[in-house]
C-alpha positions as CSV (number, residue, x, y, z in Angstrom):
1,X,245.5,13.2,235.0
2,X,244.4,16.0,237.2
3,X,245.4,19.5,236.5
4,X,244.6,22.5,238.6
5,X,244.7,25.9,236.8
6,X,244.9,28.8,239.2
7,X,246.9,31.9,240.0
8,X,249.8,29.8,241.3
9,X,249.8,27.4,238.3
10,X,248.7,29.3,235.2
11,X,250.3,26.8,232.7
12,X,249.8,23.3,234.1
13,X,249.9,21.3,230.9
14,X,252.9,22.5,229.0
15,X,251.1,25.6,227.8
16,X,248.1,23.7,226.2
17,X,245.7,25.1,228.8
18,X,246.2,28.3,230.7
19,X,244.9,31.1,232.7
20,X,244.8,34.0,230.2
21,X,243.7,36.6,232.7
22,X,243.7,36.3,236.5
23,X,241.3,38.8,237.9
24,X,242.6,40.4,241.1
25,X,240.3,43.4,241.5
26,X,237.0,41.4,241.6
27,X,235.4,43.0,238.6
28,X,236.5,40.4,235.9
29,X,236.6,39.0,233.5
30,X,238.9,36.1,234.2
31,X,239.5,33.7,231.3
32,X,240.9,30.2,230.9
33,X,241.7,28.8,227.5
34,X,241.8,25.1,226.7
35,X,243.4,24.7,223.3
36,X,243.6,20.9,223.2
37,X,241.6,19.0,225.9
38,X,243.6,16.4,227.8
39,X,241.9,13.0,228.3
40,X,239.6,13.1,231.3
41,X,237.1,15.4,232.9
42,X,237.5,19.1,233.6
43,X,235.8,20.8,236.6
44,X,235.4,24.5,236.8
45,X,235.0,26.3,240.1
46,X,235.1,29.9,241.3
47,X,237.0,30.5,244.6
48,X,236.3,33.5,246.8
49,X,239.9,34.2,247.9
50,X,238.9,37.4,249.9
51,X,236.6,35.3,252.2
52,X,238.6,32.1,252.1
53,X,238.4,31.4,255.9
54,X,234.8,32.3,256.4
55,X,232.6,29.2,256.3
56,X,229.4,31.0,256.7
57,X,230.1,33.8,254.2
58,X,227.5,34.6,251.6
59,X,229.7,37.1,249.7
60,X,230.3,34.8,246.8
61,X,226.6,33.9,246.6
62,X,225.7,37.6,246.6
63,X,228.3,38.6,244.0
64,X,226.2,38.2,240.9
65,X,229.1,36.3,239.4
66,X,228.5,34.7,235.9
67,X,230.5,32.0,234.1
68,X,230.2,31.8,230.4
69,X,231.6,28.8,228.3
70,X,232.5,29.5,224.7
71,X,233.5,27.0,222.0
72,X,233.4,26.9,218.2
73,X,233.0,30.7,218.2
74,X,229.7,30.7,220.2
75,X,228.3,30.7,223.7
76,X,227.8,27.1,224.8
77,X,226.6,27.6,228.4
78,X,226.1,30.3,230.9
79,X,225.8,30.0,234.7
80,X,224.9,32.4,237.5
81,X,226.1,31.9,241.0
82,X,223.3,30.4,243.2
83,X,221.7,32.9,245.6
84,X,221.7,32.7,249.4
85,X,224.3,29.9,249.8
86,X,227.1,29.9,252.3
87,X,230.7,29.1,251.3
88,X,233.8,30.3,249.5
89,X,233.7,28.0,246.5
90,X,231.2,27.8,243.6
91,X,231.5,24.5,241.8
92,X,230.1,25.5,238.5
93,X,230.3,22.6,236.0
94,X,232.1,19.6,234.6
95,X,233.2,19.0,231.0
96,X,233.3,15.2,230.6
97,X,235.4,13.1,228.2
98,X,232.6,13.4,225.6
99,X,233.0,17.2,225.9
100,X,229.5,17.6,227.4
101,X,229.0,20.4,229.9
102,X,227.3,19.1,233.0
103,X,226.0,21.7,235.5
104,X,227.0,21.3,239.2
105,X,226.1,24.8,240.4
106,X,226.6,24.5,244.2
107,X,228.4,26.7,246.7
108,X,230.2,25.2,249.6
109,X,233.2,25.8,251.9
110,X,236.7,24.6,250.8
111,X,239.4,24.7,253.4
112,X,242.4,25.2,251.0
113,X,242.2,26.4,247.5
114,X,244.7,23.8,246.4
115,X,242.0,21.1,247.1
116,X,239.4,22.5,244.8
117,X,238.0,20.2,242.2
């Protein structure tokens, strides 16, 4: 199934995956923990709530945001927000059913944060 972890839904799978820390002051970090992966793919995106209605905003792209993926007590992948792109949503990566991390790394505009995948 599809599960959307965000500030309005921090515990979507009966407490197995959850938003540990929701960053509201823009300085991070924000963390999500997946204790037991559900069947299916996971998509990780970063949403610029402060500029949610600005299609042409480059604030997210200029933020120097970094996403780090940890597993088995080590760093598995690291991503930096692409430079000079317009939009409010950074689609960072997918974790597929084989638990492989597949980079997406694009910034675009998403009209409603509930629709982020």
